[in-house]
N, C-alpha and C positions, 0 to 999 in steps of 0.2 A: 446476247446475240451480237456478233461482230458486224460491223458495217459492210465488210466485204461479202459476208454470206447473204446479207439482204440484197446487195447489188447483184451478186451472181444469181440469186433466185429470181430477181426481177428480169435479168437478161435471159435466163433460161425460159421463163414464161413468155417473154417477148419472142424468142426464137420459135417456140412451139406454136405460138399464135400466128407467126409469119408463115410457117410451113403449112399450117392448116388453111390459111387464106390462099396460099399458092395452089393447093390441091382442090379447093372448092370454088375458085373464082371463075366466072364465065366471061371474063374480059379478055381482050387481045393481049399479046405479049408486051407490046409497047405500053399500053395503058397500065398493065400490071406492073411493069418496071417503074413507071412514074409513081404509081401509088405506093409501091414498095419503098422507093427512095423517100417519098414524103413521110411514110410511116416510120422508117428508120431514123430520119431526121427528127421526127417528133419524139421517138423513143430516146434518142440521144439527149435531147433537150430535157425530157423528163428525168432521165438518169442523172444529168448534171444538177438538176434542181434537188433531187433526192440526196445526192452526195453532198451538196452545199448545206442542205437542211441537217443532214446527219452530223456534219462537221460543226455546225452551229450548236447542235444539241450537246455534243461532246464538250465544246468550249464552255457552254453554260453550266454543265455538270462540274467541270473543273473549278469554275468560279464559285459555285455553290459550296463545294468542299472547302475551298480556301476561306470563304466567308464564315462557314460553319465552325471551322477551327478557330478563327479569330474570336468568335463569339462564345464558344464553349470553354476555352482555356481560362478566362477570368472566373467563370462559374466554378470550374473544377478547383481552381486555386482558393476561391472563397470557401468552398465546402471543406477542403483540406484544413484551412485555417480554423474553421468552426469546430471540426473534429478535434484538432489539437487543443483548442481552448477548452472544449468539453472534458477532455482527458485530464487537463491540468486542474480543472474545477472539481472533478470527481475523485481525484487521487486521495485527498485527505479523508473523504468519506469511505473509500474502499479500505484504506488502512484502518480506520475506526471500526468498520464492520469485521475485518479480519481479527482485530484485537478482541472484539466482543465474542466472536466465534471461539477463539482460543479460551477465553474465560468460561464460556458455556461448556466447552469440552472438559476443562479442568473441573468445573462444578459437577458435571455428569460423572466423571471418574471418581470424584470424592463421594458422591451420592451412591454410586455402585459399591464402593468400598464399605461405606457405612451400612448399606443394606446387607451386604455379604456378612459383615461382622455381627449384625443383629440376628441374622439367621443362625449363626453358630451357637 
């Protein structure tokens, strides 16, 4: 939700409330105008406070993102280094397993040939 939509919603609500008060107030015009000025001034102050708080929240969010980046990058680099080290360590084993699988395939083919010859 954008800050401007929050503020416009707040101001719309304030306007509707002001009109409602105008239509239902049993006071004189002068008293009503003074009350309306006071309320408008109060609404402006509250709007300024909300705007300031919203800007503070946005700034804190930006700071959190920057801090998060600074802390997560070393972790990512460490994980990448660990994965690369694991790959280097397992490469000889992978090659050994591939060689053993080739030997098994060769033995299976020889066995199939021998069984086929025996059946003849």
